[in-house]
C-alpha positions as CSV (number, residue, x, y, z in Angstrom):
1,M,88.9,120.0,68.1
2,T,90.3,121.3,71.3
3,H,90.8,119.4,74.5
4,Q,90.7,121.0,77.8
5,T,92.9,119.5,80.5
6,E,93.2,120.5,84.1
7,Q,96.5,121.6,85.4
8,A,98.0,119.4,88.0
9,P,98.1,121.1,91.4
10,L,101.5,122.5,92.3
11,K,103.5,120.3,94.6
12,Q,103.6,121.5,98.1
13,A,106.6,121.6,100.4
14,G,107.4,121.6,104.1
15,L,104.5,121.4,106.5
16,A,101.9,122.0,103.8
17,H,103.1,118.8,102.1
18,L,103.0,116.9,105.4
19,F,99.4,118.0,106.0
20,S,98.4,117.1,102.5
21,A,99.9,113.7,102.8
22,A,98.2,113.1,106.1
23,G,94.9,114.1,104.4
24,Y,95.5,111.6,101.6
25,S,96.3,108.9,104.2
26,A,93.1,109.7,106.1
27,G,91.1,109.5,102.9
28,G,92.7,106.1,102.2
29,L,91.8,104.8,105.6
30,T,88.2,106.0,105.2
31,R,88.0,104.1,101.9
32,L,89.7,101.0,103.3
33,A,87.2,101.0,106.3
34,K,84.5,100.2,103.8
35,E,86.1,96.9,103.0
36,A,84.8,93.9,105.0
37,A,88.2,92.2,104.8
38,F,89.9,95.2,106.4
39,R,87.3,95.3,109.2
40,H,87.8,91.6,109.9
41,E,91.5,92.0,110.0
42,V,91.2,94.9,112.5
43,V,89.0,92.7,114.7
44,A,91.5,89.9,114.4
45,G,94.3,92.4,115.3
46,A,92.5,93.4,118.4
47,G,92.2,89.7,119.3
48,L,95.9,89.3,118.8
49,L,96.6,92.3,120.9
50,A,94.6,90.8,123.7
51,A,96.2,87.4,123.3
52,Y,99.7,88.8,123.5
53,A,98.7,90.8,126.6
54,I,97.4,87.7,128.3
55,M,100.5,85.8,127.4
56,D,102.8,88.6,128.6
57,V,105.1,88.1,125.6
58,T,108.5,89.8,125.2
59,A,109.0,93.3,123.7
60,A,110.5,91.7,120.6
61,I,107.3,89.7,119.9
62,R,105.2,92.7,120.6
63,L,107.2,94.8,118.1
64,S,107.1,92.0,115.6
65,A,103.4,91.7,116.0
66,A,102.9,95.5,115.5
67,V,105.1,95.5,112.4
68,L,103.4,92.5,110.9
69,F,100.0,93.9,111.6
70,L,100.9,97.3,110.0
71,L,102.3,95.5,107.0
72,L,99.0,93.6,106.7
73,M,97.0,96.8,106.8
74,A,99.3,98.3,104.1
75,M,99.0,95.3,101.9
76,E,95.2,95.3,102.3
77,A,95.3,98.9,101.1
78,V,97.4,98.0,98.1
79,N,95.1,95.0,97.3
80,T,92.1,97.3,97.5
81,A,93.8,99.8,95.2
82,I,94.6,97.0,92.7
83,E,90.9,95.9,92.8
84,E,89.7,99.5,92.3
85,I,92.1,100.1,89.3
86,I,91.2,96.8,87.6
87,D,87.4,97.4,88.1
88,R,87.9,100.9,86.6
89,I,90.0,100.1,83.6
90,S,88.7,96.6,82.9
91,P,85.1,96.2,84.1
92,E,84.6,93.1,81.9
93,V,86.0,89.8,83.2
94,S,89.5,89.2,81.9
95,D,92.3,86.8,82.7
96,T,94.7,89.7,83.3
97,G,92.4,91.4,85.7
98,K,91.7,88.2,87.6
99,H,95.5,87.5,87.8
100,A,96.1,91.0,89.2
101,K,93.4,90.6,91.8
102,D,94.5,87.0,92.7
103,L,98.1,88.2,93.2
104,G,97.0,91.0,95.5
105,S,94.9,88.5,97.5
106,L,97.9,86.2,97.7
107,A,100.0,89.0,99.2
108,V,97.4,89.7,101.9
109,F,97.2,85.9,102.6
110,C,100.9,85.7,103.0
111,L,100.8,88.4,105.7
112,I,97.9,86.8,107.4
113,L,100.0,83.6,107.5
114,A,103.0,85.5,108.9
115,N,100.8,87.0,111.7
116,S,99.5,83.5,112.4
117,L,103.0,82.0,112.6
118,L,104.1,84.7,115.1
119,L,101.0,83.9,117.2
120,L,101.9,80.1,117.1
121,Y,105.5,80.9,118.1
122,A,104.3,83.1,121.0
123,L,101.9,80.3,122.1
124,S,104.6,77.7,122.0
125,I,106.8,79.9,124.2
126,H,103.9,80.6,126.5
127,F,102.9,77.0,127.0
128,S,106.5,75.7,127.3
129,M,107.0,77.7,130.5
C-alpha cells in the first residue's frame, strides 16, 4: 500500500515571506471576525477608546490601553485556535478538551480584567482632578 503525501511548500524569504505572513494574518482576522466574543470585544474596545478620549488621559494610559487591547485580541485568536484544534481532534466531550478550552477562556478573561483595571485607574485619576 502506498501513501501519497503532499510536499510542504518551500519557505519564502524577503518580501515574499512578508506578504505571505500578512495574508495568513488577514485570514486569521477573517476567521476571528466570525466569533461573537471577538466582535463584542471590538465594540468594547471602541467604547474604551471613546471613554479615554473623553477623559483626556495621559499618553502612557493611551499606550497601555492600546497594548492591553492588542494583547486581548491576540489571546482571543489563540483561544479560538485552541477551540478549533480541540473540536477537530476530539469532537467527543472529554475532560482534557474541556480543560484546554477552559484555560484558553481564563487567559482571555485575565486580559479583559486587565483592560477593566486600567479603565478603573483612568477613571480614578479623572474624577480625582
